[in-house]
N, C-alpha and C positions, 0 to 999 in steps of 0.2 A: 505627742501629745497625752498629758496624765488625765488621768478620769477625774482628778479632782482641781482641774483648774478651773478658776473664777476669771470669767473676761467680761471686762465692765465697758460702758460707753466712753468714749472720749470727750475731752471736754472741749475741744477745736471746733470752731463754727464753719460747717458745712452746709452751703446751700444749696447743693447737687445739681449747679449748672456748670456746664462746660464750655468756656468763651472760646476755645480752640485755640489759647494763648498755648506759648514755649516757653522753654527754659524751666526754673524750677515752680513757677504758676502751673505751668503744666502738668509736670510732676504730681506736685502736691496734689492736683487736683484728681490725677488719677490712683494716688493712693487713697486720698478722700473714696473712690467709688470703689475702688479694692476694699477696704473696711468696712463700707456700709452692706456690698457684697456678703462680706465675712459674716456680718451680724445678722445679715436675713438668711444665710443659708443656716448657720448655726441654731437660729429661731424655729426655723422650719424643721431642722433635725430632730430639735426638743419635741416638736409640736406631733411631727410623723411619729417618733417613738413611744410618744404618751397616746395618742388618740389610735392608730391602727389597730393594736392588738385585739382590742375590744370593744364592742358598740352596745347601747342599750336607747330604748324608745324613750321618748320623755314623760314623764310621769303625768296625766292628766289632773288637771285642775280638780278635783274632787270635793265636792262640799261636804261639810261635816260641823257638829257643834262646838262652840271656843271649849280651850281645854277647861278641867275642872281647876276651880280656885279654891287653894287650902290655906288656912293659917300656917306662919312659917316653923311653928310649934309642934303641927301634925307630926306623927310617929310613922313609922314604915306601914304597918297594917292601915293606917286610916288613909294613906296616900294608895295602896294597891286596891283598897276598896272603891275610892271614888273615881278613880282611872279606868278601873277595869269597868265598872257602868258607862265612862265614857266613850271605852272602844267599843263597848256594846251597841251604845245609841249610835255611834259612829257606823257600824255595819250596819245597821239598819236605815240610817241616812241615804249611804252611798246607794244600797239594794233600791230605794226610792227613785232615787236620779239615774238609775239605769246602769249604775257601777257595779254591775253584778261579779266582774271579776277582782274588784277591790273590796267588795262586800266579802267574799271567800275568805279573801287573804287576812283580813281583819277577824274573821270568825276564828282562824285559825291563829291567830295570835291572841285569840281570849284563852285558848286551852292551856293546860298546866304547862309549862317549861320543863321544868325537871321532877322524877319522883319524890314524892311526900311534899310537894306544895299543894297548896289548898287548891293555887286557881295560878294565872297568869300573875307576875308580883311587877307592876308597872309603878316607878317612881313620879313618871309624867308621859302624856301623852298627848299627842295633837293630830286628829286624824285630818287636818284642812292640808288641801293641797298635795304637795311631796309628802308631808306628815315629818313629824318627828316621834321619837318614844325612848325613854329609859328603862331598860327592864333589869330583875335582879334575878340571879337564880345564886339559890342557896339562903341561908338564913342570915340575914344582914345585922341582926340584933346581937348576934352570938361571934361573928367572924372577926379574926385575928388579922387575917389576908386576906386582902381584897384587890380582885384585879378591874382596871376599870378598861374597857376595849373600846377603842376610837376607829372607827369604820372611814374607808375610804370613799372615793368617787361611786357615783350611781348605786349609793346604798340609800333607798326610800322605804316607805310601806310595802311598795310594789316588789321590793326584791329583799324586805326583811328576813325572809325566813332562812339565806344562806349565811347572814349575819349571827343570827339567834343559834345554826348549826354551830357555828365556832364557837359562841359561847359556851352552849351547853358541853361540848367536848373539851371545852377547858374546864369548866366546874366539876365534871367528871373526873377527869385527868390530876386536879388540885384534892379531890374528895377521896381519892384511892388513898394519900398520903398524910393529907391533913384535912379532919372532918370540918374544923371550923375555919371554912374557907367560904367566898362568897366571888361571884362575878357579875361585875355591871354592863350590861350592853349600851353603850351611849351613842343614840342617835338624837345626838342633840344640837346638831345643828343643820343647813340647808347643805348638803353635799354638792359639789360641781359635778355636771355629768363628764363622762371620759372623752366623747365626741363632743367638746366645747373649750373654746379659748379659757375658759375660769380654772381649769384643770391646771393650767400653766402658769398661772398667777398665784400669789398669796392673800387675795383677794378674800375670799371665803374663808380662810384658814384664820385671819385676824377677825374676823367677826365671831368664827367657831372660839376661838381663844377667849374672848370677851365672855363667850357663855359657859367654858369649862372651867375656867377659872373660881368664877362665883359657885359654881355646882361641886367643886371638891371641897370647898368651905363645907357646905351644907352637908357632903356624903360623912365627914370628919364628926360633925355633931350627931350624925344618926348611926353612926359606927359605936361599937365599943373604943374607949378611950385608949389609944397607944396602940390601935389597929394599923399594920403597914399597907399603904396603898400604893399600887403599882400601875403604871400606865404602859398599855400595850397598844402600840398606835400602827395600825397598816397604810400604808402605801400614801394616799393622800392624808391620812390621817396624822401622820408623823409631822407633817408641815404643822398641821393642827396644835399638836403636843410640843414642837420646837417655838410655839410661840407663846403657850401657856407659864404664865407665872404660878409656881406650885410653891405650896408652904412644905413645912416640916413633917408634915403628915405623909407625902409622896417620897417613896423611900428609892423608886426604880421607877425609870422611864425607857421602855423597849420599843425600838424602832426597827420595823420588817417591813420588806418590801417598799422599802422608800425612794422616792425619785431624788430623794435629798431635802434640805428642812431649810433652806435660803442661810444658813450659819455657815460658816469657815471651820467651827469645831464645837464640841460637845460643851466645850468652856465656856462660848457664848452664849449656850441656852439659859434662859431666865428661869434654873432650876436649879436645887443642892444635891437632885438625886442621882442615883447614879446612874449612868446612860449607856445603854446596851442597842448593839444592830447585828441585824441579820438577815442573810439573803439566800434564798434555795438556788442551787445550781440550774432548776428549769424556770427560774422566774424571768420570764420578759423584760422587766423594768432593768436589769443589769444592764442592756443595750440601752437605755436612753444615756444619752449626752449630758454629763455632769457640771452644767454651765449654768451662768446668770448673766442676762443679757438686758440689763434694764430691770424691768420687773417679769422678767421672762424666765423659766427657769429655777432651780433650786440648787446651784452649785456642787460646794464639795457632794462626794458620795459617802455615807454615813459608815461604809464600812472599809473605806479605806483608812490605812493608819494614821494618815494625817488629820483627821476627824478627830480623833482619841477618844473614841467610844470601846465599850468592851465588846469584842466583837462573837458572838455565839454562834454555834454549829445549827444548821437549820436545812442541812442534809439535801435532797432533792426535790425538794418543796418548790411547787408553781407558784405564780401569782396569788391564786387562791387558795393555797392549800396549807397554809402554816398551822392553822388550828384544826388540822383533819386527824385522826385517831391512830396511834400507831407512829406518828411521823417523828423524827428528831427534833423538829421545829417545835411542835406542840411540848415535847420534853423538855426543851431548853426553857423556853417561856413559864412552864409550868415549875421550875427551878428558879427562876428569878423572881416568881412573884412570891416563892414560900421563904424565900431571902439567903437561897445558898450564895456563898461566897465565891463558890467554884462552879463555872458552867462549862460545858465541852465547847472548845474552840472549834471554830471552822477550819 
């Protein structure tokens, strides 16, 4: 069985009843049962491979003020100030509600993200429930190379620091070679829980794509004219990116640690960007069955030649290691953001 097989539900009408008949009717019933059993087993394999390796507790439904409302014409600095004030108020509200853990994490988020920034730079922030946040690292108004990071499952305000660490690492790596660069950490959707059925379907990704597309249009208006925007999509985030219609400002889309996208090929994605894919040799997601059964699973492996993406070297990266300093995967992703025509192959 090849890793890029796509298995679809048959069109026959199987009612699941065994009448004990003989001949072709009996054999047809047995074939139907075997088919259903096969589909059930494959769905179980997908679920087990995705769910078992990691687990996380559900985020508490933490109270917080409504997000800041800004005019569409508001610039980055005005947005940063308003959202930082909202974040600070959210920390106070969480503390008063007895959510001291969340309050501490929010206060940590309010600290400056990178050296040289006057404070944390949030284009948007919502502290309610699991939370959402869109943070900028670098000078967006001067950046002609912009990376937008799309996270995978279990990324919430309670686990935000690990997402932020990756963004900071990438920004520092880009700055070594190209000072006019910025990284946007886009936690703009309700990520699925790793231990949940939602991580096995594209429902959350479809809703996220409806948010990400308009955000990218707004980002183009905030950035300098002609800036190159790259989407870097991790794990379930690659499912989000694969469903997002991108305009000409998005030049590259990199899928890494991906379980699949739900598409059979890179050419089927709603983008004109160059599509890249990479997976580290120590990433457990390489063991996920690349099948699609009805609405479960994500089909073709993006690093399979059959998918048609440009495969980049990711070294020995584990599932959460792609943006760690000094890794081959970080170097490859930085090259993609900077517009390199050649990136080391896997």
